[in-house]
N, C-alpha and C positions, 0 to 999 in steps of 0.2 A: 750760271751760278753766281750768286752775289759775292763780291770780294770787297773788303774794306779799302777805301781810298787812302786812308792814313792809319798809321800805327796808333793803337790805343795807348794813351799816356799812363804811367803808373798812378798818377793822381786820380784819373778817371776810373781806372780799374779798381783801385783800393776803395774809392767811394761806393762803387757798386757792391763790394764785398763787406761793407761796414756792418751789415746786419746779419752776417753769417756766423758770428761768434756764439758760443754756447752761453746760456744764461745760468746763473747759480740757482740752486734749489733753495726755497724759502723755508727755513726751519724755525719753529717757535717752541716755547716752553709750555708743556701741558699743564693746565690749571689744576688738575686732580693729582697727578703723580709727580709733576715737576721734571719729567723726562722730555728730551727734544722729540718733536713730532712734526710732520709736514702739515701745512695748513690745508683745510678742507679735505682731510683724509681721516678715516676711522682709526682710532687707536686700537691696534689689534690685541694688545695685552689686556686692556680693560674692556674693550667693546663699546666704548663711549664715543659719541659724536655730538658736539654742541651741548654737552651736559645731559644728554639722554642716552639710556642704555639701548644700543642698536643690535649688538651681537651677544649671544650667550658665551660666557667665558668657560673654557674647558679647564678641568682640574689636572 
């Protein structure tokens, strides 16, 4: 079984974990309604995506 010869230093350990943090979600203002929405997602209230009607809106 492989055993490390030396203890991993905190600097080396933390450099390895540098990319493990969570990224924040990107929110933008909708051009039609002005409400915040996620980029590249359909607006479920209006059914619009990139200025086109994609989904039918329920009453």
